[in-house]
C-alpha positions as CSV (number, residue, x, y, z in Angstrom):
1,X,64.7,3.0,52.6
2,X,62.1,5.8,53.2
3,X,59.3,6.1,50.8
4,X,61.0,8.3,48.8
5,X,64.1,6.7,48.2
6,X,61.8,3.9,47.5
7,X,60.1,5.3,44.6
8,X,63.7,7.1,43.3
9,X,64.4,3.5,42.6
10,X,61.3,2.1,41.0
11,X,61.3,5.0,39.2
12,X,64.7,4.7,38.5
13,X,64.6,1.1,37.1
14,X,60.9,1.4,35.5
15,X,62.8,4.6,33.0
16,X,65.3,2.0,32.4
17,X,63.4,-0.2,31.5
18,X,60.9,1.9,29.2
19,X,62.4,4.4,27.6
20,X,64.3,4.0,23.5
21,X,67.3,5.3,24.0
22,X,65.9,7.8,20.8
23,X,63.7,9.2,23.4
24,X,67.2,10.6,25.7
25,X,68.9,11.9,22.7
26,X,68.5,15.8,22.2
27,X,65.3,17.7,20.4
28,X,66.5,18.3,17.6
29,X,63.3,19.2,14.9
30,X,60.0,20.4,15.7
31,X,58.7,16.5,14.4
32,X,60.5,14.6,17.7
33,X,58.0,16.4,19.6
34,X,54.7,14.6,20.1
35,X,51.8,17.3,20.4
36,X,48.7,14.9,20.1
37,X,46.0,16.4,18.4
38,X,43.2,14.9,16.0
39,X,46.0,15.0,13.4
40,X,48.9,13.7,15.8
41,X,51.2,11.1,13.5
42,X,54.4,9.9,15.5
43,X,57.6,10.0,14.3
44,X,59.0,6.4,15.0
45,X,58.5,3.7,17.2
46,X,60.5,5.0,19.5
47,X,58.2,7.9,20.4
48,X,54.7,5.8,20.2
49,X,56.7,3.3,22.1
50,X,57.6,5.9,25.3
51,X,54.2,8.2,25.1
52,X,52.3,4.6,25.1
53,X,54.5,3.3,28.8
54,X,54.1,6.6,29.9
55,X,50.1,7.5,29.2
56,X,49.9,4.4,31.0
57,X,51.6,5.4,34.2
58,X,50.2,8.4,34.2
59,X,53.6,10.1,33.6
60,X,52.1,12.6,30.5
61,X,50.8,14.3,33.8
62,X,52.0,12.6,36.6
63,X,51.4,15.7,39.1
64,X,47.5,15.5,38.0
65,X,45.0,13.5,40.1
66,X,43.9,9.5,38.8
67,X,40.6,10.7,37.4
68,X,41.7,12.9,35.4
69,X,44.4,10.8,33.2
70,X,47.7,11.2,35.8
71,X,49.3,9.1,38.4
72,X,48.3,11.1,41.3
73,X,52.5,11.9,42.4
74,X,53.3,13.8,45.6
75,X,55.0,16.6,45.1
76,X,58.2,15.0,46.3
77,X,57.7,11.6,43.9
78,X,57.1,14.3,41.2
79,X,59.6,16.0,42.0
80,X,62.1,12.6,41.7
81,X,60.2,11.3,38.5
82,X,61.9,14.9,37.2
83,X,64.5,14.6,38.5
84,X,65.1,10.9,37.2
85,X,64.4,11.9,33.8
86,X,66.3,14.2,33.5
87,X,69.4,12.6,34.7
88,X,68.6,10.3,31.5
89,X,68.0,13.1,29.7
90,X,64.8,11.7,28.8
91,X,62.1,13.4,26.8
92,X,58.6,14.5,27.6
93,X,56.1,12.1,26.2
94,X,53.4,14.9,25.5
95,X,53.9,18.4,25.2
96,X,51.2,20.2,25.8
97,X,49.2,23.5,26.1
98,X,46.6,21.9,28.1
99,X,49.1,20.4,30.2
100,X,51.4,23.8,31.1
101,X,48.3,26.0,30.7
102,X,44.5,25.5,30.4
103,X,45.5,21.7,33.2
104,X,45.9,23.5,35.6
105,X,43.3,26.4,35.4
106,X,40.6,23.3,34.9
107,X,42.0,21.8,38.0
108,X,41.5,25.7,40.0
109,X,38.2,26.7,38.4
110,X,37.0,24.2,36.7
111,X,33.4,22.4,37.1
112,X,33.9,18.5,37.3
113,X,32.4,17.3,34.4
114,X,35.2,20.0,32.4
115,X,37.2,17.5,34.2
116,X,36.5,14.6,33.9
117,X,36.3,15.3,30.1
118,X,38.8,17.7,28.7
119,X,41.8,16.9,31.5
120,X,41.3,13.4,30.6
121,X,41.2,13.9,26.8
122,X,44.6,16.5,27.4
123,X,46.0,13.4,29.5
124,X,45.8,11.0,26.8
125,X,47.5,13.3,23.8
126,X,43.9,13.6,22.4
127,X,42.8,17.1,21.8
128,X,45.3,19.9,21.1
129,X,45.3,23.6,22.8
130,X,45.6,27.1,21.8
131,X,45.5,30.2,23.4
132,X,44.2,32.8,22.4
133,X,44.8,36.3,24.3
134,X,46.6,38.9,22.5
135,X,45.3,40.6,19.9
136,X,46.4,43.2,17.5
137,X,45.7,46.6,20.0
138,X,46.5,44.6,23.3
139,X,49.7,43.0,24.0
140,X,50.7,43.9,27.1
141,X,47.6,46.0,27.8
142,X,46.1,42.1,27.2
143,X,43.0,43.3,28.5
144,X,41.8,46.6,26.3
145,X,40.5,43.1,24.2
146,X,37.8,43.5,21.4
147,X,37.2,40.3,20.2
148,X,33.1,40.5,21.1
149,X,30.8,37.5,21.7
150,X,27.3,39.2,21.8
151,X,24.8,36.5,23.9
152,X,21.9,34.7,21.4
153,X,19.1,33.5,23.7
154,X,17.2,30.6,21.4
155,X,13.3,30.2,22.7
156,X,13.9,26.6,21.1
157,X,16.9,25.8,23.1
158,X,20.2,25.9,22.0
159,X,21.5,29.2,23.5
160,X,25.0,30.2,22.3
161,X,26.9,33.4,21.8
162,X,28.4,34.7,18.7
163,X,32.5,35.8,18.6
164,X,33.6,38.2,16.2
165,X,37.0,39.4,16.4
166,X,40.9,38.6,15.8
167,X,43.9,37.3,17.6
168,X,47.9,37.7,17.3
169,X,50.7,34.7,17.8
170,X,48.6,32.6,18.6
171,X,50.8,29.8,19.4
172,X,50.1,26.7,16.6
173,X,47.2,28.0,15.9
174,X,46.5,26.1,12.4
175,X,47.3,22.8,13.7
176,X,45.3,23.2,17.1
177,X,42.0,21.2,17.7
178,X,40.1,23.7,20.3
179,X,41.3,27.2,21.6
180,X,41.0,28.7,25.1
181,X,39.9,32.5,24.1
182,X,39.6,35.6,26.1
183,X,36.3,36.9,24.8
184,X,34.3,40.1,25.6
185,X,30.8,39.4,27.1
186,X,30.5,42.9,28.5
187,X,31.3,46.3,27.0
188,X,30.5,48.6,30.2
189,X,33.3,46.6,32.6
190,X,36.7,46.6,31.6
191,X,37.8,43.5,34.0
192,X,34.5,42.5,35.1
193,X,33.4,42.2,31.4
194,X,35.6,39.3,29.3
195,X,34.8,35.6,29.4
196,X,37.1,32.8,29.0
197,X,35.9,30.7,26.3
198,X,36.5,26.9,25.4
199,X,35.3,26.2,21.6
200,X,36.3,24.2,18.3
201,X,38.9,25.5,16.0
202,X,36.9,23.5,13.1
203,X,34.1,25.7,14.8
204,X,32.3,27.8,11.3
205,X,33.8,30.9,10.8
206,X,37.5,30.6,12.4
207,X,40.3,31.2,10.0
208,X,43.9,31.1,10.9
209,X,46.9,31.9,9.3
210,X,50.3,31.5,9.3
211,X,52.8,34.3,10.4
212,X,56.5,34.2,9.7
213,X,59.0,34.8,11.8
214,X,63.3,36.4,11.5
215,X,64.3,32.1,12.2
216,X,61.9,31.3,8.8
217,X,59.6,29.1,10.2
218,X,55.8,30.1,11.4
219,X,54.3,28.9,14.3
220,X,52.8,32.3,15.1
221,X,48.9,32.8,13.5
222,X,46.5,35.3,13.5
223,X,43.7,34.2,13.9
224,X,40.0,35.7,12.6
225,X,36.7,35.2,14.1
226,X,33.4,35.8,11.8
227,X,29.7,35.2,13.5
228,X,31.8,32.3,15.3
229,X,28.7,30.3,16.7
230,X,29.4,29.4,20.8
231,X,27.5,27.0,22.6
232,X,27.2,27.8,26.4
233,X,27.3,24.1,26.9
234,X,28.9,20.7,25.6
235,X,26.2,18.9,28.4
236,X,25.7,18.2,31.8
237,X,27.9,20.1,34.2
238,X,30.7,20.6,30.7
239,X,30.0,24.8,30.5
240,X,32.0,26.0,27.3
241,X,33.5,28.7,29.6
242,X,36.1,28.8,32.6
243,X,35.0,30.1,35.8
244,X,32.3,32.4,35.7
245,X,30.4,34.3,32.7
246,X,32.5,38.0,32.6
247,X,35.1,36.9,35.1
248,X,37.3,34.9,32.9
249,X,40.1,38.2,33.6
250,X,40.4,35.7,37.3
251,X,41.3,32.7,35.1
252,X,43.5,34.0,32.4
253,X,45.4,36.1,35.2
254,X,46.2,32.2,37.1
255,X,47.2,30.8,33.8
256,X,50.0,34.0,33.3
257,X,51.2,32.2,36.0
258,X,51.5,29.0,34.1
259,X,52.5,29.9,30.7
260,X,55.4,32.6,32.4
261,X,56.9,29.4,33.9
262,X,56.6,27.9,30.5
263,X,58.3,30.5,28.3
264,X,61.1,30.7,31.5
265,X,61.5,26.9,31.7
266,X,60.4,26.4,35.0
267,X,58.5,23.6,33.4
268,X,61.0,21.3,31.9
269,X,63.0,21.1,29.0
270,X,66.6,22.3,28.2
271,X,66.4,25.9,28.1
272,X,68.3,26.5,31.2
273,X,70.4,23.4,31.5
274,X,73.6,23.1,31.8
275,X,75.3,23.5,28.6
276,X,79.2,23.8,29.5
277,X,80.0,20.3,28.5
278,X,77.6,19.9,26.3
279,X,79.4,22.5,24.3
280,X,82.8,21.0,25.2
281,X,81.9,17.2,23.5
282,X,80.8,19.7,20.4
283,X,83.7,21.6,19.9
284,X,86.4,18.2,20.2
285,X,84.1,16.8,17.4
286,X,84.7,19.8,14.7
287,X,88.5,19.4,16.1
288,X,88.1,22.7,18.0
289,X,89.3,23.8,21.2
290,X,86.9,26.6,23.0
291,X,88.4,29.7,23.7
292,X,89.6,30.1,27.5
293,X,87.2,33.2,28.0
294,X,84.8,31.8,26.4
295,X,85.1,28.6,28.4
296,X,84.7,30.8,31.4
297,X,81.9,32.5,30.1
298,X,79.8,29.3,29.8
299,X,80.9,28.1,33.4
300,X,79.4,31.6,34.6
301,X,76.6,30.3,32.3
302,X,75.9,27.1,34.3
303,X,76.1,28.7,37.7
304,X,73.2,30.9,36.8
305,X,71.4,27.7,35.3
306,X,71.6,26.0,38.4
307,X,70.7,29.3,40.4
308,X,67.9,29.8,38.2
309,X,66.5,25.9,38.9
310,X,66.6,26.1,42.5
311,X,65.0,29.3,42.4
312,X,62.4,27.4,40.7
313,X,62.1,24.6,43.0
314,X,61.7,27.1,45.7
315,X,59.4,28.8,44.0
316,X,56.8,25.3,43.2
317,X,57.5,24.6,46.8
318,X,56.6,27.8,47.8
319,X,53.5,28.0,46.0
320,X,52.4,24.3,47.5
321,X,52.4,26.1,50.8
322,X,50.4,29.0,50.3
323,X,53.8,30.8,50.3
324,X,54.3,32.7,47.0
325,X,54.5,36.0,45.9
326,X,51.4,36.4,43.2
327,X,54.5,38.2,40.9
328,X,57.2,35.3,41.3
329,X,56.2,34.7,38.0
330,X,57.3,37.6,36.2
331,X,60.9,36.7,38.2
332,X,61.0,33.4,36.5
333,X,60.1,34.5,33.7
334,X,62.2,37.5,33.1
335,X,65.4,35.9,34.1
336,X,64.5,32.7,32.4
337,X,63.9,35.0,29.0
338,X,67.5,36.3,29.9
339,X,69.3,33.1,30.4
340,X,67.9,31.0,27.2
341,X,69.2,34.5,25.2
342,X,72.3,34.0,26.7
343,X,72.0,30.2,25.6
344,X,71.7,30.5,22.6
345,X,74.4,33.0,22.1
346,X,76.7,31.0,23.5
347,X,75.5,28.1,21.4
348,X,76.5,30.7,18.8
349,X,79.7,31.5,19.4
350,X,81.5,28.4,20.4
351,X,80.2,27.4,16.9
352,X,81.8,30.3,15.4
353,X,81.4,31.3,11.4
354,X,79.2,28.1,10.8
355,X,76.8,28.9,13.4
356,X,76.0,31.1,10.8
357,X,75.1,28.9,8.0
358,X,71.4,29.1,7.0
359,X,70.1,25.9,5.2
360,X,72.8,22.8,4.8
361,X,72.7,19.4,6.9
362,X,75.4,20.0,9.2
363,X,73.5,22.1,10.7
364,X,70.1,20.8,10.8
365,X,69.2,23.2,8.5
366,X,70.4,26.2,10.2
367,X,69.0,25.0,13.5
368,X,71.6,26.5,15.8
369,X,71.2,30.2,13.7
370,X,67.5,30.5,13.6
371,X,67.2,29.1,17.4
372,X,68.8,32.0,18.5
373,X,67.2,34.5,16.5
374,X,64.2,33.1,17.9
375,X,65.1,33.8,20.9
376,X,64.7,37.5,20.4
377,X,61.1,36.8,20.6
378,X,61.4,35.5,24.1
379,X,61.4,39.0,26.3
380,X,58.1,40.0,23.6
381,X,55.8,36.9,24.5
382,X,53.4,35.9,27.7
383,X,54.8,39.2,28.7
384,X,57.6,41.9,27.6
385,X,60.3,42.1,30.0
386,X,59.8,45.3,30.3
387,X,56.2,45.0,31.5
388,X,57.9,41.8,34.2
389,X,60.5,44.7,35.6
390,X,57.8,47.4,36.5
391,X,55.9,44.6,37.8
392,X,58.7,43.2,39.8
393,X,60.1,46.5,40.8
394,X,56.3,47.8,42.1
395,X,55.5,44.7,43.7
396,X,58.5,42.3,45.1
397,X,60.9,46.1,45.6
398,X,58.2,47.7,46.8
399,X,59.8,51.2,44.2
400,X,57.6,54.1,43.7
401,X,56.2,54.4,40.6
402,X,57.3,57.0,37.9
């Protein structure tokens, strides 16, 4: 066998031996997802066993270098691992904005000291991050942000910034340990006056307030900074900012590409996975038959989902060889958003009137309806669909502006 075939065989055997049956079941509620962090607890023994096994193998971040907590897998090996985990419906051992967003930015822009500290903490699930980007007046026009960091020079040492301002739609800010935050440090230059800062959410002056969504859940927060002291450094070769001071917009743009891939489903999960067979089984359990027209719509969705997956793999391969178009994440984000909305609409249609139920145990506390309502935000978060389409039309299709 080739080296890759051998790796697949070994990976399949390892997964069969180490992934508990409970970790192969669909995610039913928030507790089924392990986010790590200072206050993290495991839902059950199986969740902990799966995390521990993957951590020991480097599979919480398999493509990261071993020096930073990963397994050092090649791109081809990482793809095989994803395929084999998907084959048995294995849940991710660790979910983290640190893995999906901050990690790639640190690998690209971070100092060795930052990588050694923060990447290893992320890989071990010891730190949970949130993202401080959007502000009440700076959503799609993110570069207009006004949260300000005033530099304080201390003659006795301990130079720092004093940060004041507000962020909004800060996902899980009330549960996060640290934040990667865009802060204006120069008011004279709109683009070259933003610094990408890292600081502890337990810092004095940081407060959060959950925002109740139409789904009845509150994953988003308002986050307030009132005279928050952010040090310039956390130790040797470990500054509190990524990249350069006043050049954080370069880091922000790079990270946005990874965020849009995450939201679109390109980073994994079942947001755009095939659903026809699953819905057929679900209907059979209820003693129902799926309408022929609805069956055709489910089949069409599955074809589009497979095409989307293939497109994502193609884009990832192009990124690795330096041939990717910088606007490709915008395409992935827009198409992934539309697929996820269709997915939940079809699930609601299969469930019929039962899907409208809001509180019973049979529906997991109204999970179908709440999930469907939650998808309405997909076309806003991480870049609105209108903005994504504008970028695609201008940068990929070369259409003239209005």
